[in-house]
FILO-765750 format. One line per 5 residues: number of its first residue (from 1); their letters; for each residue y, x, z of C-alpha. Coordinates in Angstrom, 2 decimals. Example, Ala and Ser with C-alpha at 12.3 -4.5 7.8 and 13.67 -1.06 7.14 Angstrom:
2
1> AS> -4.50:12.30:7.80; -1.06:13.67:7.14
***
This chain:
402
1> METRQ> -176.16:-128.42:64.50; -173.08:-127.98:62.82; -172.49:-124.93:61.11; -169.58:-123.32:61.65; -168.50:-121.43:57.75
6> PGDLP> -166.24:-118.69:58.33; -163.30:-119.86:56.62; -163.47:-123.36:59.87; -163.06:-119.95:62.51; -160.14:-120.27:65.05
11> ARQRK> -156.63:-118.40:63.28; -157.07:-116.02:66.36; -160.55:-115.17:66.33; -160.49:-114.46:62.43; -158.04:-111.76:62.67
16> RIKDS> -160.14:-110.46:65.37; -162.41:-109.88:63.68; -160.24:-108.49:60.34; -159.13:-105.93:62.77; -162.75:-104.69:63.75
21> RPAAP> -163.04:-104.04:60.07; -162.13:-99.79:59.62; -159.66:-99.02:57.57; -159.67:-98.36:53.95; -159.78:-94.50:53.64
26> SFLVA> -157.08:-92.82:52.41; -157.27:-90.25:49.26; -154.92:-88.04:47.59; -155.47:-87.25:43.73; -154.19:-82.88:43.29
31> PDSFK> -155.40:-82.18:39.90; -154.72:-79.28:37.85; -154.58:-80.09:34.33; -157.54:-80.15:31.94; -156.28:-77.86:29.53
36> GSLTA> -156.37:-78.28:25.73; -158.18:-81.84:26.72; -156.24:-84.11:29.88; -152.49:-83.39:31.06; -152.88:-83.32:35.51
41> AQVAR> -151.34:-86.83:34.71; -154.27:-87.49:32.93; -157.32:-86.03:35.09; -155.50:-88.20:38.23; -156.21:-91.00:36.66
46> SMEEG> -159.28:-90.77:35.80; -160.07:-89.24:39.18; -158.64:-92.76:40.67; -160.62:-94.71:38.35; -163.36:-93.10:39.98
51> ILRAC> -162.79:-93.64:43.30; -161.80:-97.33:43.02; -164.94:-97.64:41.81; -166.66:-96.16:44.77; -164.33:-97.88:46.83
56> PRARV> -162.28:-100.75:45.61; -160.35:-101.02:48.81; -159.15:-97.34:48.73; -155.57:-95.68:48.77; -154.99:-93.94:46.62
61> EKIPM> -152.15:-91.52:46.17; -151.69:-89.20:42.88; -149.56:-85.78:42.26; -150.67:-84.40:39.22; -149.95:-80.36:40.02
66> ADGGE> -148.81:-77.21:37.94; -148.49:-73.44:38.51; -146.11:-73.04:36.05; -148.20:-73.68:32.81; -148.50:-76.45:30.37
71> GTLDA> -147.63:-79.51:32.58; -145.21:-78.41:34.99; -142.45:-80.38:33.21; -144.70:-83.73:34.02; -145.71:-82.75:37.17
76> MMMAV> -141.80:-82.62:38.31; -140.76:-85.65:36.20; -143.94:-87.76:37.83; -142.66:-85.82:41.98; -138.80:-86.21:41.29
81> GGEMR> -137.71:-87.90:38.30; -135.42:-87.17:35.91; -133.86:-86.92:32.55; -135.82:-85.44:29.67; -133.70:-83.73:27.04
86> PLVVS> -135.20:-83.01:23.51; -134.06:-80.34:21.02; -135.71:-78.47:18.15; -136.42:-74.28:19.17; -138.23:-71.45:17.16
91> GPLGD> -141.08:-71.43:18.17; -143.32:-68.02:19.02; -143.45:-67.04:14.94; -140.14:-68.85:13.84; -141.39:-72.11:13.00
96> AVPAA> -138.98:-75.30:14.56; -141.10:-76.85:17.52; -139.68:-79.91:19.23; -139.31:-79.29:22.40; -137.73:-80.13:26.01
101> YLALP> -136.48:-79.69:29.29; -136.11:-81.35:32.10; -132.99:-82.20:34.01; -133.31:-83.30:37.58; -131.56:-86.38:39.35
106> DGKTA> -128.87:-83.56:40.70; -127.28:-83.10:37.65; -127.35:-79.50:38.18; -131.20:-78.08:37.89; -133.04:-78.08:34.67
111> VIEMA> -137.18:-77.32:34.59; -137.84:-75.40:31.39; -141.35:-74.88:30.96; -142.13:-71.44:28.60; -144.97:-72.95:26.86
116> AASGL> -142.75:-76.13:25.20; -141.06:-73.31:22.79; -142.91:-69.99:23.30; -146.54:-71.02:23.90; -149.91:-70.54:22.42
121> TLISA> -150.90:-73.63:22.04; -148.27:-73.97:19.04; -150.14:-71.42:17.16; -153.74:-71.47:15.48; -155.73:-69.06:16.16
126> DRRDP> -155.54:-67.04:13.38; -151.93:-67.07:13.31; -151.53:-65.38:16.64; -150.12:-62.05:16.42; -148.05:-60.52:19.55
131> LRASS> -146.37:-58.00:17.68; -144.47:-60.78:15.55; -144.20:-63.77:18.28; -141.14:-63.68:20.14; -139.74:-65.71:23.38
136> YGTGE> -136.41:-66.61:21.57; -137.45:-70.33:21.38; -137.13:-70.18:25.24; -133.78:-68.66:24.83; -132.84:-71.70:23.52
141> LIRAA> -134.04:-74.22:25.90; -132.03:-71.87:28.84; -128.98:-72.03:26.42; -129.27:-75.94:26.11; -129.69:-76.53:29.71
146> IDGGC> -126.65:-74.12:30.68; -124.35:-75.67:27.80; -125.79:-78.99:29.33; -123.72:-78.19:32.52; -126.98:-77.15:34.81
151> RNLII> -126.45:-73.98:37.15; -129.71:-73.59:38.67; -133.11:-73.48:36.80; -136.73:-73.37:37.11; -138.95:-72.12:34.41
156> GIGGS> -142.75:-72.15:34.35; -144.01:-69.12:32.07; -147.64:-69.95:32.31; -148.85:-70.17:28.90; -147.06:-68.42:26.24
161> ATNDG> -147.93:-66.64:22.98; -145.81:-63.56:23.63; -145.69:-59.99:24.88; -141.77:-59.28:23.96; -140.61:-58.47:27.69
166> GTGMA> -138.24:-61.39:27.32; -136.27:-59.72:24.62; -136.03:-62.60:22.37; -135.31:-65.06:25.64; -131.97:-62.50:25.78
171> QALGA> -131.56:-62.74:22.40; -131.27:-66.31:22.58; -128.16:-65.61:25.00; -126.19:-63.14:23.45; -127.99:-59.56:24.61
176> QFLDR> -128.56:-57.02:21.79; -131.26:-54.63:21.60; -130.50:-51.66:19.42; -132.18:-48.73:17.77; -131.40:-45.41:17.78
181> HGVAV> -128.72:-46.23:15.04; -126.93:-48.30:17.04; -128.55:-51.07:14.66; -129.88:-54.55:16.89; -134.04:-54.97:16.53
186> GRGGA> -135.17:-57.96:15.60; -137.74:-60.13:17.56; -141.36:-59.66:18.37; -142.96:-57.37:20.38; -143.15:-54.80:17.70
191> ELERI> -139.59:-54.14:18.15; -140.06:-53.18:22.13; -140.31:-49.35:20.27; -137.27:-49.08:18.75; -134.91:-50.26:21.34
196> ASLDC> -132.79:-47.30:22.19; -130.28:-48.78:23.90; -129.09:-52.62:25.70; -125.78:-54.43:25.21; -126.18:-57.09:28.04
201> SALEA> -122.72:-57.98:27.84; -122.22:-60.96:26.48; -125.00:-62.73:28.10; -124.05:-61.57:32.04; -120.71:-63.73:30.74
206> LIDGL> -122.89:-66.84:29.77; -125.03:-66.73:33.38; -122.56:-65.46:35.69; -123.53:-67.77:39.13; -126.08:-68.96:37.54
211> EVTVA> -129.72:-69.46:39.73; -133.47:-68.67:38.54; -136.32:-69.28:39.59; -139.69:-68.49:37.55; -143.00:-70.51:38.93
216> CDVTT> -145.58:-67.63:37.70; -149.22:-67.83:38.06; -149.90:-64.35:38.07; -149.21:-60.84:39.83; -149.44:-59.09:37.04
221> PLCGL> -147.46:-55.78:36.67; -145.89:-54.88:33.68; -147.47:-51.78:32.29; -150.84:-49.75:32.53; -154.38:-50.95:32.58
226> FGASA> -154.09:-53.89:34.66; -150.49:-54.45:32.71; -149.41:-57.73:30.64; -150.63:-55.62:26.97; -153.89:-54.77:28.42
231> VFGPQ> -155.05:-58.37:30.26; -153.08:-60.73:28.36; -152.85:-59.18:25.21; -156.06:-60.03:23.83; -155.86:-63.64:24.73
236> KGATL> -152.90:-63.38:22.12; -154.69:-61.81:19.38; -153.62:-58.62:19.94; -156.47:-55.75:18.91; -157.06:-52.52:21.12
241> AMVRR> -154.88:-50.49:18.52; -151.99:-53.35:19.04; -152.89:-53.40:22.74; -151.89:-49.76:22.83; -148.47:-50.18:21.11
246> LDAGL> -147.27:-53.59:22.82; -147.87:-51.60:26.30; -145.75:-48.50:24.68; -142.96:-50.77:23.68; -142.71:-52.35:27.42
251> ENLAG> -143.18:-48.75:28.92; -140.38:-48.21:26.88; -138.16:-51.16:27.54; -138.51:-50.54:31.39; -137.48:-47.41:30.98
256> LVKAQ> -134.59:-48.40:29.70; -133.87:-50.86:32.21; -133.93:-48.99:34.85; -131.98:-46.64:33.17; -129.22:-48.46:32.12
261> HGQDI> -129.06:-51.16:35.05; -131.14:-49.30:38.23; -133.10:-51.46:38.34; -137.03:-51.01:38.23; -139.49:-53.52:37.05
266> RELPG> -142.56:-51.81:35.98; -144.65:-52.35:38.67; -142.94:-55.46:40.26; -145.56:-58.40:40.55; -145.24:-60.88:38.64
271> AGAAG> -143.55:-58.75:35.80; -146.50:-58.68:33.54; -146.44:-62.38:33.28; -146.35:-64.48:30.11; -146.32:-61.25:27.93
276> GMGAG> -143.78:-59.48:30.45; -141.56:-62.88:30.09; -141.33:-62.34:34.15; -140.20:-58.58:34.09; -137.40:-59.94:31.51
281> LVAFL> -136.47:-62.59:33.64; -135.52:-60.51:36.70; -133.87:-57.66:34.28; -131.37:-60.05:32.32; -131.74:-63.12:34.45
286> HARLL> -131.31:-61.37:37.70; -134.65:-64.57:38.45; -136.90:-64.68:41.70; -140.34:-64.60:41.14; -142.11:-67.50:42.94
291> SGFDV> -145.66:-68.55:42.87; -145.98:-71.76:40.54; -147.78:-73.61:42.28; -145.60:-72.78:45.57; -142.50:-74.10:43.56
296> VSRAT> -144.28:-77.03:42.29; -145.66:-78.48:45.76; -142.54:-77.73:46.96; -140.96:-79.60:44.84; -143.54:-82.71:44.97
301> GLDDR> -143.63:-82.69:48.90; -146.93:-82.21:48.81; -147.30:-80.78:52.65; -145.76:-83.86:53.89; -147.93:-85.94:51.34
306> MAGRD> -150.98:-84.32:52.44; -151.05:-85.75:56.30; -153.24:-88.00:57.60; -155.78:-88.43:54.25; -159.19:-88.86:54.47
311> LVLTG> -159.48:-86.79:51.60; -158.40:-84.64:48.67; -159.38:-84.59:44.94; -158.55:-81.80:42.75; -159.22:-79.87:39.76
316> EGRTD> -159.32:-77.87:36.63; -161.05:-77.38:32.84; -162.55:-74.10:34.87; -162.93:-73.32:38.05; -164.22:-69.67:38.72
321> DQTAL> -163.04:-65.95:39.94; -159.72:-66.40:38.60; -159.13:-69.63:40.85; -158.70:-67.26:43.62; -155.50:-66.04:42.37
326> GKVPV> -153.23:-68.85:43.15; -154.18:-71.43:41.23; -153.79:-75.17:41.40; -157.17:-76.03:43.52; -156.78:-72.97:46.14
331> GVARI> -153.29:-73.85:46.30; -153.73:-77.39:46.92; -156.85:-76.71:49.74; -155.71:-74.06:51.86; -152.64:-77.27:52.53
336> AQRHG> -155.01:-79.69:52.94; -156.62:-76.89:55.37; -153.61:-76.97:57.84; -154.12:-80.66:57.99; -157.82:-80.93:58.71
341> VPVLC> -158.67:-82.50:55.38; -161.78:-82.06:53.75; -160.95:-81.55:49.82; -163.28:-81.09:46.11; -162.73:-79.29:43.29
346> LSGSV> -163.79:-81.31:40.22; -163.92:-79.28:37.19; -165.20:-78.73:33.63; -167.10:-76.14:34.47; -168.10:-73.22:37.06
351> GAEVE> -167.84:-69.90:36.56; -169.30:-67.19:38.82; -167.88:-65.83:42.00; -166.46:-68.95:43.51; -167.36:-68.47:46.90
356> SLYEQ> -164.54:-67.09:48.23; -162.80:-71.04:47.93; -164.96:-72.21:50.73; -163.09:-70.03:52.93; -159.94:-71.32:51.86
361> GVSSI> -160.55:-74.75:52.45; -162.72:-75.89:49.54; -165.46:-77.95:50.59; -167.28:-78.27:47.20; -167.03:-77.37:43.93
366> LSIID> -168.16:-79.93:41.59; -168.89:-79.93:37.82; -167.99:-82.47:35.89; -170.69:-82.02:33.18; -173.56:-84.77:34.04
371> SPMPL> -176.07:-83.63:31.02; -175.95:-81.02:28.38; -173.69:-81.18:25.49; -171.91:-78.74:23.87; -167.71:-77.92:24.47
376> SQAMT> -166.20:-79.95:21.95; -167.63:-83.39:23.60; -167.27:-82.44:26.93; -163.63:-82.14:25.83; -163.41:-85.52:24.05
381> EAHVL> -165.20:-87.78:26.55; -163.53:-85.50:29.96; -162.04:-88.61:31.25; -165.21:-90.80:30.85; -167.16:-87.37:33.05
386> LARCA> -164.37:-87.22:35.34; -164.02:-90.47:36.67; -168.18:-90.49:37.17; -167.77:-87.02:39.12; -165.41:-88.60:41.30
391> ERSVR> -166.99:-91.87:41.89; -170.59:-90.23:42.65; -169.07:-87.30:44.64; -166.80:-90.56:46.75; -169.77:-92.52:46.82
396> LFLAA> -171.50:-89.66:48.49; -168.36:-88.97:50.93; -168.30:-92.75:52.07; -172.10:-92.36:52.87; -171.42:-89.17:55.11
401> RP> -169.09:-90.67:56.72; -169.72:-91.63:60.91
***
């Protein structure tokens, strides 16, 4: 009896067999960066590699995400395109540093990342000094974007090294902060206490008609026990004595803004972000403070691209109780929850008190570390560890599918 080979089947029968196979699963990969190790785009590629090992037929779409900090420019560039415009600016301590802003395809909108000009990663740990650090370089980026014809600015303010209330940024745009003798003060957090009056006339002329949206990942107020100096000052090199001095300086600045401009920025949610940069952008550039994740997710069309997915992978360098306060994984999970899509969060490390994330759409939180190792090794091998973790996770997911 002759045996018919699959290739010998009539075309109609072969089509019925092909049509009966389950559709290739569809995955969406939307991670944050693993700070100090991998960019969000690199994380997304590592996750994709693991997914395809587990399921070569899978359809994978990558949308690197950010919440206003490091990686915001890359995420926006991948989402909507545009032109990176490089320049050299003043770093946090005055050193010349290379930076860039992103001009979007409309020719009128620029995306600026504070971390690129005034970021904590630009200075070594032994040089961190928020009394001296200035946001002047971020102001130079803003000025370059304005001079380049951009009238709509999106400014991500995460990852800063500064605690100057945005005064350095304003100085770069023409503002003057005068002491009681009418002499302009210098740059840095230490100068805030000396300010006795504000002269923003030149700045106001420059920004006339400008629209500024701030991508901010925290709701910290400007001053006090839960303000910019107390919460973020120590990680920028501030001692307890420095924290008190910096907080007093921000109090002084807030009082002057209220007295001269009638605007109360002290308790504004997000005013304390980036060492008071949130407050400075509102006070001096009339900016709107929005959730950094919301700004990026809208630009990338994340909600529309979530529909119909079988599984979403997200992640960050460390997942802990701070993640629930607007970080990328919980933002991704909330959108996925509306679409009924499960979400796996793959992280470099998992801290305490993450249970609340399960109520916000995260299905499971997994550490990529699969054996005891020092932090330095984990950061060096993050790509390999991520791909392996993604592969294991997807294999388990596929095995559990009906």
